[in-house]
C-alpha positions in Angstrom: -5.6 15.3 21.9 -5.8 13.2 18.7 -4.2 14.3 15.4 -7.4 15.6 13.9 -7.9 18.0 16.8 -4.3 19.1 16.9 -4.3 19.8 13.2 -7.5 21.8 13.4 -6.3 23.9 16.3 -3.0 24.6 14.6 -4.8 25.5 11.4 -7.1 28.1 13.2 -4.3 29.5 15.3 -5.5 28.3 18.7 -2.4 26.1 19.1 1.1 26.6 17.6 3.0 23.7 16.1 5.8 24.4 18.6 3.4 24.0 21.5 2.1 20.7 20.1 5.6 19.3 19.4 7.0 20.5 22.7 4.1 18.9 24.6 4.9 15.5 22.9 8.6 15.8 23.5 7.9 16.6 27.2 5.7 13.5 27.3 8.5 11.4 25.8 10.9 12.7 28.4 8.4 11.9 31.2 7.3 8.4 30.3 9.6 6.9 27.7 12.1 5.7 30.3 9.4 3.3 31.6 8.5 1.7 28.3 11.5 2.4 25.9 9.3 2.9 22.9 11.2 5.9 21.3 14.8 5.0 20.9 16.0 8.2 19.2 14.5 11.6 20.0 15.1 14.7 17.9 14.2 17.7 20.2 16.2 20.3 18.3 15.3 19.3 14.8 11.6 18.8 15.7 11.3 22.2 17.3 13.0 23.8 14.4 10.5 22.1 12.0 7.7 23.2 14.2 8.9 26.8 14.0 9.0 26.5 10.2 5.5 25.2 10.3 4.3 28.2 12.4 6.1 30.6 10.1 4.4 29.1 7.1 1.0 29.5 8.7 1.9 33.1 9.6 2.7 33.8 6.0 -0.7 32.5 4.9 0.8 29.5 3.0 -1.4 26.5 2.1 -1.3 24.0 4.9 -1.2 20.2 4.6 -3.6 17.9 6.5 -0.9 17.1 9.1 0.5 20.6 9.4 2.4 20.7 12.7 1.2 17.3 13.9 3.9 15.3 15.8 4.5 11.7 14.4 7.0 8.9 15.0 8.9 6.8 12.5 10.0 3.2 13.0 13.8 2.5 13.0 13.5 0.1 10.0 12.3 3.0 7.8 14.6 5.5 6.1 14.6 9.0 7.5 17.2 11.3 6.0 20.1 11.8 8.4 19.2 9.0 10.7 20.3 5.3 10.8 17.9 2.7 9.5 19.3 0.3 12.0 16.4 -2.2 12.1 17.2 -2.9 15.8 20.5 -4.3 14.9 24.0 -3.3 16.2 25.7 -3.9 12.8 23.4 -1.4 11.1 23.7 1.4 13.6 25.7 3.5 11.2 23.4 2.8 8.2 22.5 6.5 7.7 19.7 7.3 5.2 20.4 9.8 2.5 16.7 10.2 1.6 13.3 9.7 3.2 11.3 6.6 2.6 8.2 7.5 0.6 5.9 7.1 3.5 8.0 9.5 5.6 8.3 11.9 2.7 4.5 11.9 2.3 3.9 12.6 6.0 6.4 15.5 6.0 4.9 16.9 2.8 1.6 16.9 4.5 3.1 19.0 7.3 3.9 16.4 9.9 6.8 16.9 12.3 8.8 13.8 13.1 9.7 13.8 16.8 11.3 10.4 17.3 12.1 6.9 16.0 10.5 3.9 17.5 11.9 0.5 18.5 11.6 -2.9 16.6 13.0 -6.3 17.2 16.2 -7.1 15.5 15.5 -7.4 11.7 11.8 -6.8 12.6 10.7 -10.4 12.6 9.3 -11.2 16.1 5.9 -10.6 17.9 8.0 -9.0 20.7 10.0 -5.8 20.6 13.5 -5.8 22.0 17.1 -6.0 20.7 20.7 -5.7 21.9 21.0 -2.2 20.3 18.1 -0.4 21.9 16.9 -2.7 24.6 13.4 -3.9 25.4 10.1 -2.1 24.8 7.4 -2.7 27.4 3.7 -2.8 27.0 2.3 0.4 28.8 -0.8 -1.5 30.0 1.3 -4.2 31.7 5.0 -4.4 31.6 4.8 -8.2 31.9 3.2 -8.4 28.4 4.5 -7.9 24.9 3.7 -4.5 23.3 3.6 -6.6 20.1 6.0 -6.7 17.2 7.5 -5.7 15.1 6.0 -2.1 15.4 5.9 -2.5 19.2 7.8 0.8 19.8 5.2 2.7 17.6 2.3 1.0 19.5 3.7 1.7 23.0 4.5 5.3 22.1 1.1 6.1 20.7 -0.8 4.3 23.5 1.2 6.3 26.2 0.6 9.6 24.5 4.1 10.3 23.1 2.5 11.3 19.8 -0.9 10.8 18.0 0.4 8.9 15.0 3.0 6.2 14.7 4.3 4.8 11.4 4.7 1.1 11.2 5.0 -1.8 8.6 3.4 -5.2 8.4 4.4 -8.4 6.7 2.6 -10.9 9.0 0.9 -8.6 11.6 3.5 -6.1 12.6 1.0 -3.1 12.6 -2.1 -5.0 13.7 -0.6 -7.0 16.5 1.0 -4.1 18.4 -2.3 -2.2 17.9 -4.1 -5.1 19.5 -1.6 -5.4 22.4 -1.6 -1.6 23.0 -5.3 -0.8 22.7 -5.0 1.1 19.4 -6.4 1.1 15.9 -3.9 0.1 13.3 -4.3 -0.4 9.6 -2.5 -2.8 7.3 -3.5 -1.3 3.9 -4.1 -3.3 0.7 -1.0 -4.3 -1.3 -0.3 -1.4 -3.7 -2.0 1.3 -1.6 1.0 2.9 0.3 4.5 3.2 -1.3 7.4 1.4 0.3 11.1 1.7 -0.4 14.3 2.0 1.6 17.3 3.5 -0.2 19.6 2.0 2.5 18.6 -1.5 1.6 21.5 -3.5 0.2 19.3 -5.6 -2.1 15.8 -5.5 -3.5 13.1 -7.2 -1.5 12.1 -10.8 -2.3 8.9 -11.6 -4.1 7.1 -12.6 -0.9 8.0 -9.3 0.7 6.8 -7.5 -2.4 3.5 -9.4 -2.0 3.0 -9.2 1.7 4.9 -6.3 3.3 3.1 -2.9 3.5 3.4 0.4 5.4 0.6 1.6 7.7 -0.3 3.9 10.6 -1.1 3.2 14.3 -3.3 5.7 16.1 -5.6 6.0 19.1 -8.8 6.8 17.2 -10.3 5.7 13.9 -10.6 9.3 12.6 -6.8 9.7 13.0 -6.3 6.5 11.1 -8.4 7.9 8.3 -6.3 11.0 8.2 -2.9 9.2 8.3 -4.0 6.7 5.7 -5.2 9.4 3.3 -1.8 11.1 3.6 0.2 7.8 3.1 -1.9 6.3 0.3 -0.3 8.3 -2.6 1.6 7.1 -5.7 5.4 7.5 -5.5 8.0 6.9 -8.1 10.1 4.8 -5.7 7.4 2.1 -5.6 6.0 0.9 -9.0 3.3 -1.2 -7.3 1.3 1.8 -6.2 -1.0 3.5 -8.6 -3.9 6.0 -8.2 -7.0 4.2 -7.0 -10.4 5.6 -8.0 -13.0 6.2 -5.3 -15.3 3.3 -5.0 -19.1 3.8 -5.0 -20.9 3.3 -1.7 -22.2 -0.2 -1.1 -25.9 -0.8 -1.0 -27.3 -0.7 2.5 -27.9 -2.4 4.8 -24.3 -3.5 4.8 -23.6 -7.2 5.6 -20.8 -8.2 8.0 -19.5 -11.7 8.4 -18.6 -12.6 12.0 -15.8 -15.1 12.3 -15.7 -16.1 16.0 -13.3 -19.1 15.7 -11.1 -18.7 12.5 -10.7 -22.0 10.7 -12.2 -23.8 13.7 -8.9 -24.2 15.4 -9.8 -22.8 18.7 -10.2 -19.3 20.2 -9.9 -18.1 23.8 -13.3 -17.3 25.3 -12.3 -13.7 26.0 -11.6 -13.2 22.3 -14.7 -15.0 21.2 -16.7 -12.6 23.5 -14.8 -9.6 22.0 -15.7 -10.7 18.5 -19.4 -11.1 19.3 -19.4 -7.8 21.1 -18.0 -6.2 17.9 -20.8 -7.9 16.0 -23.4 -6.4 18.3 -21.9 -2.9 17.8 -22.2 -3.4 14.1 -25.8 -4.5 14.4 -26.5 -1.4 16.5 -25.0 0.7 13.6 -27.4 -0.9 11.1 -25.3 -3.8 9.7 -26.7 -7.2 9.0 -24.4 -9.5 10.9 -24.1 -13.2 10.1 -21.7 -15.8 11.4 -19.8 -16.8 8.2 -16.2 -17.4 7.4 -14.3 -16.4 4.2 -13.3 -19.4 2.1 -10.5 -21.7 3.3 -9.2 -19.2 5.9 -7.0 -21.8 7.5 -5.3 -22.6 4.2 -4.8 -18.9 3.5 -3.0 -18.6 6.9 -1.0 -21.8 6.4 0.3 -20.4 3.0 2.4 -17.8 4.8 5.1 -20.4 5.5 5.3 -22.0 2.0 5.4 -18.5 0.4 7.6 -16.7 2.9 9.8 -19.6 4.2 11.9 -20.2 1.1 12.2 -16.4 0.5 11.8 -14.1 3.5 13.1 -16.5 6.2 15.7 -18.2 3.9 17.2 -14.8 3.0 17.2 -13.6 6.6 18.9 -16.7 8.1 22.5 -16.1 7.0 22.2 -12.4 7.8 20.8 -13.1 11.2 23.4 -15.7 11.9 26.1 -13.1 11.1 24.6 -10.0 12.7 21.5 -10.8 14.7 21.2 -10.8 18.4 20.3 -13.9 20.5 16.6 -13.1 20.4 16.2 -13.0 16.7 18.5 -16.0 16.2 16.4 -18.2 18.5 13.1 -16.6 17.3 13.8 -17.1 13.6 14.9 -20.7 14.2 11.5 -21.3 15.8 9.8 -19.6 12.8 11.7 -22.0 10.6 10.5 -24.9 12.8 6.8 -23.8 12.2 7.4 -23.9 8.4 10.3 -26.2 7.6 9.7 -26.0 3.8 12.8 -24.7 1.9 12.0 -25.9 -1.6 11.3 -23.0 -4.0 8.7 -25.3 -5.7 6.6 -25.1 -2.5 6.7 -21.3 -2.8 5.5 -21.4 -6.4 2.7 -23.8 -5.5 1.8 -21.5 -2.6 1.6 -18.5 -4.9 -0.7 -20.4 -7.2 -3.0 -21.3 -4.3 -2.9 -17.6 -3.2 -4.3 -16.6 -6.6 -7.1 -19.1 -6.3 -8.0 -18.1 -2.7 -7.9 -14.4 -3.5 -10.5 -14.9 -6.2 -12.7 -16.8 -3.7 -12.3 -14.0 -1.1 -13.1 -11.4 -3.7 -16.4 -13.2 -4.5 -17.1 -13.5 -0.7 -16.7 -9.7 -0.3 -19.3 -9.2 -3.0 -21.8 -10.4 -0.5 -20.2 -9.0 2.7 -18.8 -5.6 3.1 -16.5 -6.7 5.9 -15.4 -9.8 7.9 -14.8 -9.3 11.6 -12.6 -11.8 13.5 -10.1 -11.8 16.4 -6.9 -10.1 15.6 -5.2 -12.9 17.6 -7.1 -15.8 18.9 -5.2 -15.7 22.2 -4.8 -12.9 24.9 -1.6 -10.9 24.8 1.5 -13.0 25.2 3.9 -12.7 28.1 7.2 -11.0 27.5 9.6 -13.2 25.4 7.1 -16.1 25.4 8.3 -16.9 21.8 11.8 -17.9 23.1 10.5 -20.8 25.3 10.4 -23.7 22.9 9.1 -24.9 19.5 5.8 -26.0 20.8 5.1 -22.5 22.3 6.0 -21.0 18.9 3.7 -23.3 17.1 0.9 -22.2 19.4 1.7 -18.6 18.9 1.6 -18.9 15.1 -1.7 -20.7 15.3 -3.1 -17.8 17.4 -1.9 -15.3 14.7 -3.7 -17.1 11.8 -6.3 -14.3 11.2 -3.4 -11.8 10.6 -1.3 -14.3 8.5 -4.2 -15.0 6.2 -4.8 -11.3 5.4 -1.1 -10.8 4.8 -0.9 -13.7 2.3 -3.8 -12.3 0.3 -2.7 -8.7 0.4 -6.0 -7.5 1.7 -6.7 -4.6 4.1 -6.9 -5.5 7.7 -7.7 -3.1 10.5 -7.2 -3.9 14.2 -9.6 -2.1 16.5 -10.0 -2.5 20.3 -13.1 -3.8 22.0 -12.3 -2.7 25.5 -10.4 -4.2 28.4 -10.3 -7.5 30.1 -8.4 -7.8 33.4 -6.9 -4.4 32.7 -5.4 -5.1 29.3 -6.8 -4.6 25.8 -8.9 -6.9 23.7 -9.7 -6.4 20.0 -10.8 -7.6 16.6 -9.6 -7.4 13.0 -11.8 -5.9 10.3 -11.1 -7.2 6.8 -12.5 -6.2 3.4 -11.9 -6.6 -0.3 -8.8 -5.2 -2.0 -8.6 -1.4 -1.8 -11.8 -1.2 0.4 -10.1 0.4 3.4 -13.1 2.7 3.5 -15.3 -0.2 4.5 -12.8 -1.3 7.1 -12.7 2.2 8.6 -16.5 2.6 8.6 -17.0 -0.7 10.4 -14.2 0.2 12.9 -15.8 3.5 13.7 -19.0 1.6 14.6 -17.1 -0.8 16.8 -15.1 2.0 18.4 -18.3 3.9 19.3 -19.4 1.0 21.5 -15.9 0.3 23.0 -14.3 3.6 24.0 -10.7 3.2 25.1 -9.1 5.2 28.0 -6.0 6.2 26.0 -3.5 7.7 26.2 -2.5 6.0 29.5 0.4 6.4 31.9 2.7 3.3 31.7 1.9 0.7 34.3 4.0 -1.9 36.1 3.5 -5.6 35.7 0.5 -7.1 37.5 
């Protein structure tokens, strides 16, 4: 069942919260050993929370939109009483005294947290594994990455351990695991969903403040709508988030820009076909689809390095050197090799370019409701492919340029599957103007209707 159905059945009394939570806990016990997605389970606490949810319903109390619905939380996000370890041995005793805003909002809406999901060490790889918790495998094919950094959340949702996974995204960490695991995943606009960790030892750098966001991963678009509505609320811990008025409907027919080969730098034929298939689905839903690319998409993607290199990467390097595992040490060195700039002046110049490009994209989205492009321009990478050499990392970063561009500009990006090829998922990214997640969700529903996915799935071996 998806989250919408579970919530409705609990609300009308056809299903108890305890039954829903117990079912997901049983599923974790049955399949998690094969994929290692959930690295901390909370059977006793979750069942106690479910019992409280059932008692509240029995008393006739007002029920939140996620009342009794099981959810997972990523291990780099504060949850009271649990370590925010970020996949790192040195942080395994970093116990949170309070919930992060996104967790608090889900719990306030009635959700029951059943487990915490894996991430790479310091959450900065496209692959999910670390010395503390081990490797997370893609449930579609254990030879492939489940994505990163929210790979644990993606693998858990895809294999039915829970209908909603919480993740976060600075370069593609919600969208790429969604692509790899056959899910829908939303990177909201900057300023939509509050983000704060009380366990953090220092405030985030400016590039993190501009590019890092919290978002949900689900199996169906309607669950994504529900989870996003719960998460997108103002919170005193994050001054960037303010109430956003509802936007008026766009005049129909809506126009969609189809971007088959982002920036003209090459796309795998399977992903080109997936993008065109998404375009046909939109046409069938009444959209006017035209092949058109947002302004200077390649430059927008290239700015991730000049903006994030002297800030995110530079701040991580000494911490990783002191406390990181071998995977993040090598991986981050290759990231640095992709973007060797260290001069803060390059970051300031990048921020100026960002402002110029964001204006141009805003103008573009006056003509087009959405742009649809590959989430990644290459099929899912093999496990630990990023640790081979610098040339491989350069190729990986080029493949991720559609996600990087959206992160730089702070726009909403939604990854939605387009079916299977050779037994593993394909998918596209739907992008729209700032705060127009509604347009992304509408387009994703049209694409989903023509590309139903057989999820949840039982974990599969490599093939």
